[in-house]
N, C-alpha and C positions, 0 to 999 in steps of 0.2 A: 475387566474393570469392575467386577463384583456386581453384575446385574445392571449397570448403568448403560444407557444408550450413548451413542457417540455425541448426539446433540446435548444431552445432559452433562456429559463430561466437559464439553467445550464451554457450556454456560458456567459450570463451576470454576473452570480455569480462568475465565474472564472475570468472574466475580472475585476470585482470590486475588487477581492482579489489581482490581479496583480497590479492594480493601487494603492491600499492601501499599498502593500509591497514596491512599488517604492516610494511612498510619504514618508513612514517612513524611508527608507534608504537614502533619500535625492536625489536620482537619478530621471530620467524622464523615463516614459514609452515609449519604442520604438518598432516599428513593424519591426524588422529585422529578418533574418533567424534564428539567435540564439534564439530570443524570440519565434519564431514560433515552434522551436524544444522543447523549455521548455514548451510551452503551450500544445503541443501534449503529452509530458510526464505527465503533470498534468491531462490531460483528461483520462489517463490510470488509475489514482488513483480511487479507488472505491468511491461510493456515501457515504458510511458510514465513510470513512476516511475524505472526504470533510466536512461532517456534524460535525464530531468530531473537525476538525480544526476550523470551523466557531464558534462552541460553545466555544472552548477554547479561541478564539480571543475575543469573546463577554465577556467572564468572565474576561479576562485581562483588557478590557476597563471598566469593572464595570457595565455592563448593567444588571446584575442579582442581584445587590445589592438592598436592601430595597424592595423586592417583598412583596406582601400582605400576603402570607402564609409562609414566611421564618421562619423555625424552628417550625412550627405548623403542626398538622395533616391536611390532605386535607379533607374538609367536604364531608361526604357521602361515603368516601372510606371504603370498607369493609362491607357496608350494603347490604342487599339482593336487587336484582333488582326490581325496581318499574317502571312499564310502564308509569306512569304519573309523573315521576320525574321532567320533564321540567315545567309542569303547576304548580306543587307545589312550585318549586323554583321561578317561576314568581310571584306567589301570595305572597310569603314571601318577595322577593326583593322589589316589588312594593307596598307592604302593602295594597293589594286589600282586601276589606271587602265585605261581602254580597254573597260570593261564597263558596260553600262547601256542604257537606251532610246536610240534614235537621236536623238530630239529633244534630249535633255539633252547627249549627247556632241557633237552638232553645235553647240549653244550654247556649250559650253566651248571647242571648237575655234575657233569664230568669234571669241571674245574674245581668243584667243592667236594668231590668224593673222598679224597684223602683225609680231609678234616673230619668227615662223617665217620670214616673207618677208624680214625684214631680215637674216637669216643667210645668204641665198642670194647667189651671186656673179654669176649671169647672168640676163638677162631670160627666157630659155627656161625656166629652173628656176622662176622666179616664175609664168610663164604655166601651166606644168604643174601646179603646186600649186593655183593658183586654179581651173583647169579641173576638177581632180580633186575639189576641195571642192564646186564647183557641181554636179557629177555626183552626188555623195553626197547633197546636199540634195534634189535632184529625186527620186532614188530613195527617200529617206526619206518624201517627201510621197506617193509612190505606194503605199507599203506599207499593208497592211490588217491588220497584226498587233495593232493597238491601241496603247495607251500614250499619253503626252501628245502633243498636236498639235505638228507641226513649224512653228515660227514663224521659224526662221532664214531670212534672205533670201540669195539668190545674190549673188555679187559680180561687178561688171563687170571683165573681165580687163584691158582696156586701161587703165581707170581705176586699177586696182591696180598695174599696171606703172608708170604715171606717178607715183603716190604713192610707190612703191618708189624710183624714180629721185630724187625730191625728198628723201626721207629720207636716201638714200645721199649725195647732194651736201651736205646739211646736216651730216652726220657728218664728211665729208671736210673741210669748211670749218672745223668746230669743232676738229678734231684738230690738235694742235701739229705744226709742221713739224719733221721729224727733221733734225738737223744731218748734214752730209755726213761720212761716216766718214773718219777721218784715215788717209792712206795711209802705211804704214810702209815705209821704205826698207830694203833688205837690210842685214844687219849689217856686211857688208864695206864698203858705201858710207858708213855712219855712222862706221865706224872710220877710213876713209880721209879723210873730210872733217874729222874732229876732229884729224887729224895735220897737215893742210895748211892 
């Protein structure tokens, strides 16, 4: 609370409630003996009653309208306790990729591998990517750190190169042929030919 003690914070809350009540009734806040007695009576009220009053006051002002989860179940409520809930929530909120168990990361990479290979220009690049992928799959199978089992299969390098060639040839055949660019003559030739 920025260096305030609990007692100071409660006094400030009570004073703010007094000022709000005085403002809504049209009167002015005065520090007289009667006000002091009323303040002492309010201090005798339990914290639960004060909290209930503040919540009802905020509801009357409409501060709880249009909240994010209004009328919806609270996410994660009722699930069993997960000690890594905060890091999983951070990864999901911030859309962080590249983190997680090796088995899951390799599965997602395997699903996207054909798209990555299609962006390559040479067979050597395709071979290097597939060999690197196979190496990481084998290393993940050897690890003893726990986590889900690695079910991703290694890929045949020569087979992937052949499939890459076929996809590349199919894209080239499907692409419309570009017309030959029109060769522009120098301005002086165009001028000369129009004169004669």
